[in-house]
N, C-alpha and C positions, 0 to 999 in steps of 0.2 A: 622477671629479668630486667636488669637495668637497661635503659635505652629502648625498651619495647613498650608499646602502648598497651594498656589494659583493655581487654575485650569486654564490651558490655552488651546488654540486650539490644542496643541500637547498632551494633557493628563495631568497627574500630573507632574508638573515641579519642580525639586529640585533646579533649579538655572540655570546658564549659561551652555551651553554644554561643556563637558569635552574634553580634547585633544583627537583627533582620532574619536570623535563622528561625524558621517556624517549626522545625522538626520537633515532633512531640507535643506541639502546642495544640490546644483544642481547635478543631476545624468546624466551620459552619455546616449544618446539615444540608445535603443536596438531594434533590429529587431525581427521578429518572432522567437520563440524558443530560445530567449536569444542571438541571433547572433547580432553582431554590425551592425548598420544601415548603409546605403549608406553614403559616405562622404558628408559633407555639401558643398554647392556651394562655390567655392574658394579653397577648400582643394585640395592637390595634389593627382591625381588618382594613383592607383597602377601601377607600370611599366608593359608594355605588356610582355607576356610570349614569350620566344624564340621559333620560329616556329619549329626548329629541335628538341628541347626538347619535345614539344607537340607531334610531329610526333613519337618520340621514345616511349612516353607514350601510344599512341594509338596502336602502334605495339605490345607492351608488353601485353597490355590488350587483344588483339586479340589472341596472342600466349598462354596466360594463360589458355584458354579453350581447345585448340587443336592445333596441328601443322598447319601451313598455307603455301600456296604457295606465291611466290613473287607477282603474279598477284592478289591474294586475299588481301594481305596487301596494295598493290598499290590502289586497289579499295576502301578499308576502308579509306585510307588517302585522296583520292580525295573527298570522300563523306563528310569528315570533313573540306574541304576547304584548305588542305595543298597544297602548290604550287608543281608543277611537279618537279622543280629543287631540292627542299628540299627533296621530297619523294625519288627521284633517289639517292641523296647523302646518306640518311639514309639507304635505302635498299641495296645500294652497300656495305656499311660498314657491314651490317648484313650478306651479302653474304660472305664477306671476313672472318668473324669470325665463320661462320658456323651456325649462328642462323637461317638463311633461306637457305634451301637446297632442291631445287625442285626434284633432283634425289632421295635423301633419302626419301622425302615425297612420291614420286610415288611408290617406292619399299614397303614402309610401308603400303600405301593405298591398293595396290594390294594384299598383304598378308592378311591384316585384312579383306577386303571386300570379298575376295574369301573364306577364311577359316570361316569367321563369317556368311556371307550371301549366300555363294555359287555362287557368281556372276562369269560369264564367261568373257573371254577376251573382247568381243565386248562391253558388258555393262561397264566393267572397263575402257576401252579406252574412252568411251563416258563421264564417270564421270571425268576422268583426264582432258579431253578437257574442260569440264565446269569449272574446277578448274584453268584453265589457264596454265596447264603444256604443255610444248613444245612437239610436236609430236614425235620427236626423243628421247627425254627423257622418254616419256611414253612408246614408243616401247621397249626401253631397259629394263624398269621395267616389262613389260609384257612377255619378253622373258623367264622368269623363269616359266611361266605357259604354259606348253606344252599340246599337244592334249591328251596324255595319262592321265595327271592329270585332265584335264577337263572332260574326259569320266568317270573317277572314281568318281569325285565329282557329276556329273549328276546322276549316278546310286545311289549314297548314298542319294541324295535328293529325288529321286523317291521312294526308299525303305522306307524312313522315312515317306513320304507323304502317301504311300499306307496303312500304319497302321491305318490311320484314314479316308481313303477315301472309300465311299460306292457307289454302283451303277453298272449298266451293264458295261461289259468290254469295249464296244466301247465308252461309255460316260467317263469312267475313263481314257481311253487312250487319248482322246482329252483334258481332263482337265490337265493331267500330262504333255503332250507335250506343252500345252499352258503355264504351269507354268515354264518349262525350257526355253521356248522362251522368256518369260518376263525377265529372268535372263541373257539373252544374248547368250544362247547356239545355235549353228548352228542346222538347221533342222535335218541333218543326225545324229548328236550326240544325240539330244533329242529323236528322234523316236527310235533309236537303244536301248537307255537306258530304255525307257518305255516298248518296246517290250520284252526285256530280263527280266525285272522285272515282267511283267505280266505272262510270261512263267513259272516263278518259283513260282507264287502265288497259283494257283489252277488249277484243270483240265479244268474248263470252261474258265478261262483266258488264259491258255496255248493253248487251241484249237483256241481261237480268235487270239492269237499272231501268230499262224502258218500261218495265211492267210494275215499277214501284210507284204507287200513288202516295206521294209524300204528304199531301194534305190529309188524306184519309187516315194514314198511319199516325200522323201527329195528333189528330183528333182522338183516335183510339187511345194513344198513350196518355194524353191529357186527362181523358175520362178515367182511365185506370189510376192515374196518380191522384186524382181528386177523391176517388173512392178510398184509397189508402189512407188519406188524411181526414176522412169523415169520422 
């Protein structure tokens, strides 16, 4: 009919497409979520990423969550397939500029884990070893944690635990000594701390504490520990 537009397969068509109208024009292939699809066969692939650049990116992602030792970063790079030569070069540079500093890491770790979790020297030394910190570096960091400080922390841990611990004095004694042992305290320190805390708790606990020979028990515990490691 005159005056009416002819209907086509594209809908009502007013005539030829205007400039800039891409309706019906071939569209680039898109991948899932609108991303561009993989290159067609024959297209030039993207240039490979520089290995050192990738290594730095991996290290920075690791360091974004918490400080890391050199050994931890080296392990992360190895797991991602970074060559040992590239890893050494990147980590050496990080050492030079202070991004990686095992001595500073060890000092911060000892302070944080002792003050926050009440861990003793033995437990802290084991954790630093697992982090790949050199024994000499770990020893220097642990020098700031002396026997007096350990004894004070052990007593504070026991006092805090006693507020919520119930039971007969002998059962409480064993439980608290075990708690300190798991945190790395030597037997003598643990037994003395629990004995003193029980003596100040109640008359019944004080009477029990009077019969505790801390030195003898510590010697027995040390002998048992030595046999376990033979």
